[in-house]
C-alpha positions as CSV (number, residue, x, y, z in Angstrom):
1,M,0.0,0.0,0.0
2,T,1.1,3.5,-0.6
3,I,0.0,6.3,1.7
4,A,-0.2,9.9,0.4
5,L,-1.0,12.9,2.5
6,E,-2.9,15.6,0.6
7,N,-4.1,18.7,2.4
8,T,-4.4,16.8,5.7
9,R,-6.4,14.1,4.1
10,L,-5.1,10.6,4.1
11,H,-5.4,8.6,0.9
12,I,-4.5,4.9,0.9
13,Q,-4.0,3.3,-2.5
14,P,-3.6,-0.5,-2.8
15,I,-0.6,-1.9,-4.6
16,S,-1.2,-4.8,-7.1
17,F,0.6,-8.0,-6.3
18,E,1.7,-8.4,-9.9
19,A,4.2,-5.6,-9.4
20,I,5.8,-7.6,-6.5
21,K,6.1,-10.9,-8.3
22,T,9.7,-12.2,-8.7
23,T,11.2,-15.0,-10.7
24,K,13.9,-15.6,-8.2
25,T,13.4,-18.6,-6.0
26,T,14.6,-18.5,-2.5
27,K,15.7,-21.5,-0.4
28,T,14.7,-21.8,3.2
29,H,17.7,-22.8,5.2
30,I,17.3,-24.9,8.4
31,C,19.4,-23.0,10.8
32,M,20.5,-23.9,14.3
33,S,21.5,-21.0,16.5
34,C,24.0,-21.4,19.4
35,Y,24.7,-18.9,22.2
36,S,27.1,-19.0,25.1
37,L,27.0,-16.8,28.1
38,P,30.5,-15.3,28.6
39,G,30.7,-15.0,32.3
40,I,28.3,-15.9,35.1
41,R,28.2,-13.8,38.3
42,K,25.5,-15.6,40.2
43,I,23.5,-18.8,40.1
44,Q,20.3,-19.2,42.1
45,I,17.8,-22.0,42.4
46,V,14.0,-21.6,42.6
47,R,11.5,-24.4,43.2
48,S,9.5,-24.8,40.0
49,E,6.2,-25.0,41.9
50,H,6.7,-21.3,43.0
51,L,6.9,-20.0,39.4
52,V,3.9,-18.5,37.7
53,A,2.3,-20.8,35.1
54,G,3.1,-20.1,31.4
55,V,6.4,-18.3,31.8
56,M,7.8,-20.0,28.7
57,L,4.9,-18.9,26.5
58,H,5.2,-15.3,27.8
59,S,8.9,-15.3,26.9
60,I,8.2,-16.7,23.4
61,C,5.8,-13.7,22.9
62,G,8.6,-11.3,23.8
63,C,7.8,-10.6,27.4
64,E,10.5,-10.5,30.1
65,V,9.5,-12.9,32.8
66,V,9.3,-11.5,36.4
67,I,10.0,-14.0,39.2
68,T,8.6,-13.3,42.6
69,A,9.5,-16.7,44.1
70,P,12.1,-17.1,46.8
71,A,15.5,-17.9,45.4
72,V,18.6,-19.5,47.1
73,T,22.1,-18.5,45.8
74,I,24.5,-21.3,45.0
75,E,28.1,-20.6,45.9
76,F,30.0,-22.0,42.9
77,V,33.8,-22.5,42.5
78,G,35.8,-22.2,39.3
79,K,34.4,-21.3,36.0
80,S,30.7,-21.9,35.2
81,M,29.1,-21.9,31.7
82,L,25.6,-21.5,30.2
83,K,25.2,-22.6,26.6
84,W,22.0,-22.9,24.6
85,E,21.2,-23.9,21.0
86,G,18.0,-24.1,19.0
87,S,16.7,-25.8,16.0
88,K,13.4,-26.5,14.2
89,V,12.0,-30.0,14.8
90,N,8.9,-31.0,12.8
91,G,8.2,-27.4,12.1
92,S,8.4,-26.3,15.8
93,R,11.2,-24.6,17.6
94,Q,13.2,-26.5,20.2
95,E,16.0,-25.3,22.4
96,K,18.5,-27.2,24.5
97,S,20.4,-25.4,27.3
98,T,23.3,-26.7,29.3
99,L,24.4,-25.1,32.6
100,E,27.7,-26.4,34.1
101,F,29.2,-25.4,37.5
102,S,31.0,-26.8,40.5
103,T,30.1,-26.3,44.1
104,V,31.0,-27.7,47.5
105,H,27.3,-27.6,48.6
106,P,24.9,-30.3,47.2
107,L,21.7,-29.2,45.5
108,P,18.3,-30.4,46.9
109,E,17.2,-33.8,45.5
110,N,13.8,-35.1,44.7
111,E,12.5,-31.6,43.8
112,N,11.8,-29.9,40.5
113,L,14.2,-27.0,40.3
114,A,14.6,-24.0,38.0
115,F,17.8,-22.0,37.8
116,V,18.3,-18.2,37.5
117,V,21.7,-17.3,36.0
118,T,23.0,-13.7,36.3
119,S,25.6,-12.7,33.8
120,V,28.5,-10.3,34.5
121,S,26.5,-7.6,32.6
122,G,23.6,-8.0,35.1
123,R,21.2,-9.8,32.7
124,Q,19.2,-12.6,34.2
125,Y,18.0,-15.8,32.6
126,L,15.6,-18.5,33.8
127,I,16.2,-22.2,33.0
128,G,13.0,-24.2,33.7
129,S,9.3,-23.5,34.2
130,R,6.4,-24.6,36.4
131,E,5.1,-27.0,33.7
132,G,6.6,-30.3,32.7
133,R,10.0,-31.0,31.0
134,H,11.9,-29.8,34.0
135,P,15.7,-29.4,33.9
136,V,17.6,-32.6,34.3
137,V,20.3,-32.4,37.0
138,S,23.3,-34.6,36.6
139,Y,26.3,-34.5,39.0
140,S,29.7,-36.1,39.6
141,G,32.0,-35.7,42.6
142,T,35.8,-35.4,42.9
143,T,37.9,-35.8,46.0
144,G,40.3,-33.0,45.3
145,E,44.0,-33.1,44.9
146,P,46.6,-33.8,47.6
147,S,47.9,-30.3,47.3
148,G,44.8,-29.0,49.1
149,S,42.1,-28.3,46.5
150,A,38.6,-28.8,47.7
151,A,36.4,-31.8,47.0
152,V,33.6,-30.5,44.7
153,L,30.4,-31.6,43.1
154,A,30.3,-30.9,39.3
155,Y,26.7,-30.3,38.2
156,K,25.4,-30.4,34.6
157,I,21.9,-29.1,34.1
158,T,20.2,-29.8,30.8
159,H,16.8,-28.5,29.7
160,I,14.9,-29.1,26.5
161,A,11.9,-26.9,25.7
162,Q,10.4,-24.7,23.0
163,K,12.4,-21.9,24.6
164,S,14.9,-23.0,27.2
165,V,16.7,-19.9,28.4
166,L,14.2,-17.1,29.3
167,P,15.3,-13.5,30.0
168,C,13.9,-12.7,33.4
169,I,14.0,-10.3,36.4
170,L,14.3,-11.7,39.9
């Protein structure tokens, strides 16, 4: 459509679709995006049952998720990493996120947890939601070296959902 302004009157004229036709064919590429958070300042856990329902759908629509649930800060040692990648599966988006960190304090077991990660720039991201497909928590332990390093638990949290890493405010 073209819009012309004439003496404060608005005239809208339709454009014919024949003028837009092209002979060039375009290919649709299946792309997979991958992101990595370059520096984590804080990791917190929230019990999934305390989250508001539908946070993932709100985030897909472009809303920033606000979390009012109580959160517990995890004291981690060494470097931590958050990585997520997405693809189209059967015409629907799917993301997989991986959060890795080491700590001397064990995480609660037999509970559905969500994780809030704060980057060095202050941005916060939620991994998990109230609804199903909760993050899977895997862990391994090390005894530490004889030179005096601490015995730590290495955690690897993986989450697969339509949108796995949600920008949020805690």
